[in-house]
C-alpha positions as CSV (number, residue, x, y, z in Angstrom):
1,M,-12.1,105.7,-83.7
2,K,-11.9,102.6,-85.9
3,R,-15.4,100.9,-86.6
4,P,-15.5,97.3,-86.0
5,R,-15.1,94.9,-88.9
6,A,-18.0,92.9,-89.8
7,T,-17.5,89.0,-89.7
8,L,-18.6,87.2,-92.9
9,A,-20.5,84.0,-93.5
10,Q,-22.2,82.0,-95.8
11,V,-25.9,81.1,-96.2
12,G,-26.0,77.0,-96.3
13,P,-27.3,74.2,-94.7
14,A,-27.4,74.0,-90.8
15,S,-28.4,72.0,-87.8
16,I,-31.3,73.7,-85.9
17,R,-31.3,72.4,-82.3
18,E,-34.3,72.0,-79.8
19,V,-32.8,72.8,-76.5
20,L,-33.5,72.8,-72.7
21,P,-32.2,76.2,-71.0
22,L,-30.4,75.3,-67.4
23,Y,-28.4,77.0,-65.1
24,G,-25.3,75.5,-63.1
25,V,-22.0,76.3,-61.8
26,V,-18.7,75.2,-62.8
27,A,-16.9,72.7,-60.1
28,P,-13.7,70.7,-59.9
29,N,-13.9,67.2,-61.3
30,A,-14.0,65.5,-57.9
31,E,-12.5,62.3,-59.7
32,R,-9.3,64.3,-60.2
33,V,-9.1,66.0,-56.8
34,L,-6.8,64.3,-54.1
35,E,-6.0,64.9,-50.7
36,V,-2.3,64.6,-49.3
37,A,-1.3,63.4,-45.7
38,A,2.1,62.7,-44.3
39,R,3.4,58.9,-44.6
40,F,4.5,59.0,-41.3
41,P,4.0,61.2,-38.4
42,G,6.7,63.8,-37.6
43,L,7.7,67.4,-37.8
44,I,7.4,69.4,-40.7
45,R,10.6,70.8,-41.6
46,G,9.8,72.8,-44.7
47,I,6.8,73.8,-47.1
48,N,7.5,74.1,-51.0
49,K,4.0,75.0,-52.3
50,K,1.2,77.5,-51.3
51,V,-2.4,77.4,-52.5
52,G,-2.8,78.3,-56.1
53,D,0.7,77.2,-57.2
54,A,0.8,74.7,-60.0
55,V,2.3,71.3,-59.3
56,R,3.8,68.2,-61.3
57,Q,3.0,64.7,-60.2
58,G,5.9,63.7,-58.1
59,E,7.2,66.9,-57.1
60,T,7.7,67.8,-53.4
61,L,5.1,69.6,-51.5
62,A,6.9,69.5,-48.0
63,T,9.6,67.7,-46.0
64,V,8.9,66.1,-42.9
65,E,11.1,64.6,-40.1
66,S,9.7,61.4,-39.1
67,N,9.3,60.9,-35.2
68,E,10.0,57.6,-34.8
69,S,13.1,57.3,-37.4
70,L,14.4,61.0,-37.2
71,Q,15.1,60.9,-40.8
72,S,13.5,63.2,-43.2
73,Y,11.3,62.5,-46.3
74,A,9.3,64.2,-48.9
75,V,5.5,64.4,-49.2
76,V,5.0,64.4,-53.0
77,S,2.2,65.3,-55.2
78,P,0.1,62.4,-56.2
79,L,-0.9,64.3,-59.7
80,S,-0.3,67.3,-61.5
81,G,-2.6,70.1,-60.9
82,V,-3.2,72.8,-58.6
83,I,-3.0,73.4,-54.9
84,T,-6.4,74.3,-53.5
85,A,-5.8,73.8,-49.9
86,R,-2.9,73.9,-47.6
87,N,-3.1,72.8,-44.1
88,A,0.6,72.7,-43.1
89,N,3.1,75.1,-41.7
90,P,6.9,74.4,-40.8
91,G,7.5,73.6,-37.1
92,E,4.1,72.0,-36.9
93,Q,3.6,68.0,-36.1
94,T,1.8,66.4,-39.1
95,G,-0.5,64.3,-36.7
96,D,-3.1,62.6,-38.9
97,R,-4.4,65.8,-40.8
98,L,-4.5,66.4,-44.4
99,L,-1.8,68.8,-45.4
100,F,-2.7,69.5,-49.1
101,T,-5.5,69.0,-51.5
102,V,-4.4,68.9,-55.3
103,A,-7.1,69.4,-58.0
104,D,-6.3,68.5,-61.7
105,L,-8.3,71.4,-63.4
106,S,-7.6,70.2,-67.2
107,T,-11.1,68.9,-66.9
108,V,-14.2,70.5,-64.7
109,W,-17.5,69.5,-64.2
110,V,-20.7,71.9,-64.6
111,E,-23.5,70.9,-62.1
112,L,-26.8,71.8,-63.9
113,S,-30.0,72.3,-61.7
114,L,-32.6,70.1,-63.2
115,F,-36.3,70.5,-62.2
116,P,-38.4,67.2,-61.7
117,R,-40.7,68.2,-64.9
118,D,-37.6,68.2,-67.0
119,V,-35.9,65.0,-65.9
120,A,-37.4,62.8,-68.8
121,K,-35.7,64.9,-71.4
122,V,-32.3,64.7,-69.9
123,R,-29.9,61.5,-70.0
124,V,-26.3,60.5,-70.3
125,D,-24.3,61.2,-73.4
126,Q,-26.7,64.1,-74.4
127,S,-24.7,67.2,-75.9
128,V,-24.8,70.4,-73.8
129,R,-23.7,73.8,-75.1
130,V,-22.4,75.7,-72.0
131,K,-22.0,79.5,-71.7
132,S,-20.7,82.3,-69.6
133,A,-21.8,85.7,-69.9
134,E,-19.3,87.0,-67.5
135,A,-16.3,85.3,-69.4
136,K,-18.1,85.7,-72.8
137,Q,-17.2,82.3,-74.1
138,S,-19.1,79.0,-74.7
139,T,-18.2,75.5,-75.2
140,D,-19.6,71.8,-75.7
141,G,-19.8,69.1,-73.5
142,K,-21.7,65.9,-72.7
143,I,-23.7,64.7,-69.7
144,V,-22.1,62.5,-67.8
145,Y,-24.4,61.8,-64.8
146,V,-27.9,62.6,-63.7
147,A,-28.6,62.2,-60.1
148,P,-31.1,59.6,-59.2
149,F,-32.6,61.6,-56.2
150,G,-33.1,65.4,-55.6
151,Q,-32.2,67.9,-53.1
152,S,-35.1,68.9,-50.7
153,A,-33.7,72.6,-50.2
154,N,-34.4,73.5,-54.1
155,Q,-36.4,70.7,-55.1
156,T,-34.0,69.9,-58.1
157,L,-31.9,67.2,-59.6
158,T,-28.2,67.6,-60.7
159,A,-27.2,66.9,-64.1
160,R,-23.3,66.7,-64.5
161,V,-21.5,67.9,-67.5
162,L,-17.9,67.0,-68.2
163,L,-16.1,70.0,-69.9
164,D,-12.3,69.9,-71.4
165,N,-10.4,72.7,-69.5
166,A,-6.9,72.6,-70.8
167,E,-6.8,76.2,-71.3
168,R,-8.2,76.8,-67.7
169,R,-11.0,79.0,-69.1
170,W,-13.6,77.4,-66.7
171,A,-12.9,78.3,-63.1
172,P,-14.4,76.3,-60.3
173,G,-17.5,78.6,-59.0
174,L,-18.4,80.2,-62.2
175,Y,-22.0,80.5,-62.9
176,V,-23.1,79.4,-66.3
177,T,-26.1,78.9,-68.3
178,A,-26.4,75.7,-70.3
179,E,-28.4,74.3,-73.4
180,V,-29.0,70.8,-73.4
181,T,-29.7,69.3,-77.0
182,L,-33.0,67.5,-77.0
183,A,-33.0,67.1,-80.8
184,E,-31.7,68.4,-84.1
185,T,-33.1,69.4,-87.5
186,Q,-31.2,69.9,-90.8
187,V,-32.3,72.4,-92.9
188,P,-31.1,73.5,-96.4
189,L,-30.7,77.2,-95.7
190,A,-29.7,78.8,-92.5
191,L,-27.8,82.0,-91.1
192,R,-26.7,83.4,-87.9
193,N,-29.2,85.2,-85.8
194,E,-26.7,88.2,-85.0
195,A,-26.8,88.8,-88.6
196,V,-30.6,89.9,-88.6
197,Q,-31.5,93.4,-88.3
198,M,-35.0,95.0,-88.1
199,L,-35.5,97.7,-90.8
200,E,-38.8,99.4,-91.6
201,E,-40.4,96.5,-89.5
202,R,-38.9,93.6,-91.5
203,S,-36.1,91.1,-91.0
204,V,-33.3,92.2,-93.1
205,V,-29.8,90.8,-93.7
206,F,-26.9,92.5,-95.2
207,I,-25.9,90.6,-98.1
208,Q,-22.8,91.1,-100.6
209,G,-23.5,92.1,-104.0
210,D,-21.7,93.5,-107.0
211,K,-21.5,96.9,-105.3
212,G,-20.8,96.2,-101.6
213,F,-23.4,95.0,-99.1
214,A,-26.8,96.0,-99.2
215,P,-30.0,95.0,-96.9
216,R,-32.2,92.5,-98.0
217,P,-35.8,91.4,-96.4
218,V,-35.7,87.7,-95.5
219,R,-38.5,85.1,-94.1
220,L,-37.1,83.3,-91.4
221,G,-38.2,79.8,-89.8
222,R,-37.2,77.8,-87.1
223,S,-34.7,79.2,-84.6
224,D,-32.6,77.8,-82.1
225,G,-31.2,81.1,-80.4
226,E,-28.1,81.1,-82.6
227,I,-29.1,79.9,-86.2
228,S,-32.6,80.6,-88.0
229,E,-34.0,78.7,-90.8
230,V,-34.1,80.8,-94.1
231,L,-37.6,80.2,-95.6
232,A,-37.3,83.2,-98.4
233,G,-34.8,86.2,-99.5
234,A,-31.5,84.4,-99.5
235,E,-29.8,81.7,-101.7
236,A,-27.1,79.0,-100.8
237,G,-23.5,80.5,-101.0
238,E,-24.6,84.0,-100.4
239,T,-22.1,86.0,-98.6
240,Y,-23.8,88.2,-95.4
241,A,-22.3,90.1,-92.6
242,T,-22.8,88.8,-89.3
C-alpha cells in the first residue's frame, strides 16, 4: 500500500482573513434562465431534446405545425445551456403553455442565509469563499445582492454570491458553507493550518533540513481557519510539509 505523498510549501507572508461563516444553497443564475413557448399555436410534430440535454443557441428543440397556416416551423433555444424542464410531447397541441426551460449554468448563484444581527457586516462586492464538504471543493466569488427584506419563515435575509461555473462543478441544489471576508491583515510569516500537528502537547510543523524533515515547535498567532500567523519557530523561506 502506497503512503500518500506530502505536499510542500514555504513559510512566508500571507493575508489572514476575518470571516463571517454562513450557510447556503447553489441555485441557477435566474438572469440566465429562459422559458420557451411556441410562436404560433399548433400541433407538435417532433421533439428533439429531453431534460438534461445540452443545447446551443438557435438549436431546434421541437417542430410545430401551425394551426393557421399548416406550415411547420422550428422552436429554437434562445441561449446555450441545459434543458431543465420540458412540457411538450409529439401529437399535443401547444396551446399557450411553456414548452421548455433552458438554463445557462456557466454561472450560478449561491443563496446565503443572513441573520439580522449580521446584516450590517455584509455588503455588495465583498469577497466570499464557498465550500462544499460533499464535493470536497471550494472557490471564490463576490456578493452581488443583499435582499432589502427578510423571510418570515426563518427570519433570515438572502445574500447572493455569483460563481463562475464553466466546469460545471457547482450543481444547483448543492448545500454549501461560505466565508464572507470582512477584513484582511497582512502578516510577515504564515503557514497552512493542515501542516500543524500536536506532539507532546505542543504545536509542531515538519520542516525540511539537511537530513530531511523534522518536527519543530512553533508558536502561532492569528488564524482564519486555513492559514495561521507564525510568531516563533520558523523562518521565511523554510520548506514545510503540509
